[in-house]
C-alpha positions as CSV (number, residue, x, y, z in Angstrom):
1,M,-5.2,3.2,-11.9
2,A,-6.0,0.4,-8.6
3,R,-4.2,-0.4,-5.8
4,F,-3.6,-3.5,-4.0
5,T,-2.0,-4.5,-0.3
6,C,-0.9,-7.7,0.4
7,T,-0.2,-8.2,4.1
8,T,1.1,-12.4,3.5
9,Y,3.4,-12.1,0.9
10,P,4.5,-8.7,0.4
11,Q,6.4,-10.1,-2.5
12,L,3.7,-12.0,-3.9
13,E,4.1,-12.8,-8.4
14,I,1.1,-13.8,-9.7
15,G,1.0,-15.5,-12.9
16,G,4.2,-13.3,-14.1
17,I,0.8,-10.4,-14.3
18,V,1.0,-9.2,-11.3
19,R,4.0,-7.8,-9.2
20,F,3.4,-7.0,-5.2
21,V,6.5,-4.8,-3.8
22,D,7.0,-4.3,-0.1
23,G,3.7,-5.5,-0.2
24,V,2.1,-3.2,-2.7
25,C,0.8,-3.7,-6.4
26,E,-0.9,-0.7,-8.4
27,T,-2.1,-1.5,-11.5
28,S,-4.7,-0.5,-14.4
29,D,-4.0,-3.6,-17.0
30,E,-8.1,-5.2,-16.5
31,V,-6.2,-9.7,-16.9
32,A,-3.9,-8.3,-13.8
33,L,-6.9,-6.4,-12.2
34,A,-9.5,-9.9,-12.6
35,Q,-6.0,-12.0,-11.1
36,L,-6.0,-9.9,-8.4
37,R,-9.5,-9.3,-7.4
38,S,-9.9,-13.6,-8.1
39,F,-7.3,-14.1,-5.0
40,A,-8.2,-11.0,-3.0
41,A,-10.9,-13.2,-2.1
42,D,-9.2,-15.5,-0.6
43,P,-8.4,-14.7,3.0
44,A,-5.1,-16.6,3.3
45,Y,-3.0,-14.5,0.5
46,G,-4.2,-11.5,2.8
47,I,-4.7,-9.2,-0.2
48,S,-6.9,-6.2,-0.3
49,E,-7.7,-3.4,-3.0
50,Q,-7.6,0.1,-1.7
51,D,-10.4,3.5,-2.2
52,P,-9.7,4.6,-5.1
53,P,-8.4,7.8,-4.9
54,D,-11.1,10.5,-4.8
55,G,-9.3,13.8,-4.2
56,A,-10.9,14.1,-0.8
57,G,-10.4,13.5,2.6
58,E,-8.5,10.9,4.9
59,G,-6.3,8.7,2.8
60,S,-6.5,11.1,-0.7
61,G,-3.7,13.4,0.4
62,G,-0.3,12.5,-1.7
63,G,3.3,12.7,-0.7
64,P,5.6,14.4,-3.0
65,D,5.1,11.7,-5.4
66,G,1.6,11.4,-5.7
67,M,1.0,8.4,-4.1
68,Q,-2.1,8.2,-1.8
69,R,-1.7,8.7,2.0
70,P,-3.4,6.1,3.6
71,A,-5.7,6.7,6.3
72,R,-5.1,7.0,9.4
73,S,-6.9,3.8,10.3
74,A,-4.5,1.7,7.4
75,S,-2.8,-1.4,8.4
76,K,1.3,-1.3,9.5
77,A,1.9,-2.7,6.3
78,D,0.3,-0.1,4.4
79,W,2.0,2.7,6.3
80,K,5.5,0.5,5.7
81,A,4.8,0.5,2.2
82,Y,4.1,4.4,2.2
83,A,6.8,5.3,4.0
84,V,9.7,3.6,1.9
85,R,8.0,5.0,-1.3
86,Q,8.3,8.8,0.8
87,G,12.1,7.6,0.9
88,M,12.5,5.7,4.8
89,D,14.7,3.0,4.9
90,A,12.7,-0.2,4.7
91,G,14.5,-1.6,7.5
92,A,13.7,1.3,9.5
93,A,10.2,1.2,8.7
94,E,9.9,-2.2,10.0
95,K,11.4,-1.3,13.2
96,A,9.1,1.4,13.6
97,S,5.7,0.8,15.1
98,R,2.5,1.7,13.2
99,D,1.8,4.3,15.2
100,E,5.3,5.9,14.5
101,L,4.5,5.5,11.5
102,V,1.3,7.3,11.1
103,A,2.7,10.5,13.1
104,R,5.7,10.8,11.0
105,Y,3.8,10.8,7.6
106,A,-0.4,11.5,8.5
107,Q,0.2,14.9,7.7
108,G,3.4,15.0,5.2
109,G,5.4,15.5,7.6
110,D,8.9,13.5,6.6
111,S,10.8,14.3,10.1
């Protein structure tokens, strides 16, 4: 499964195949992957493919649902998407700074 983030258009839909939710899209569909990689080549869309989970090191730790935790150096959009998937209110995640989200979720804590 490949994971992409979109910082420019967090609710972007591409050709009825690809849909970002809160800036995150995960798929293993080959057609969707081709479209995502094509759009990621244009910096105007703000799409980036995340490293595939390798089971080791920073960024590979999962939350309770197994979602890959972003690296400490990841963007606020990545940390916001992760926080929301871990149960944080989207409005609260938007108001929090990137560093606050990292402090709260980097070690898997939820307080």
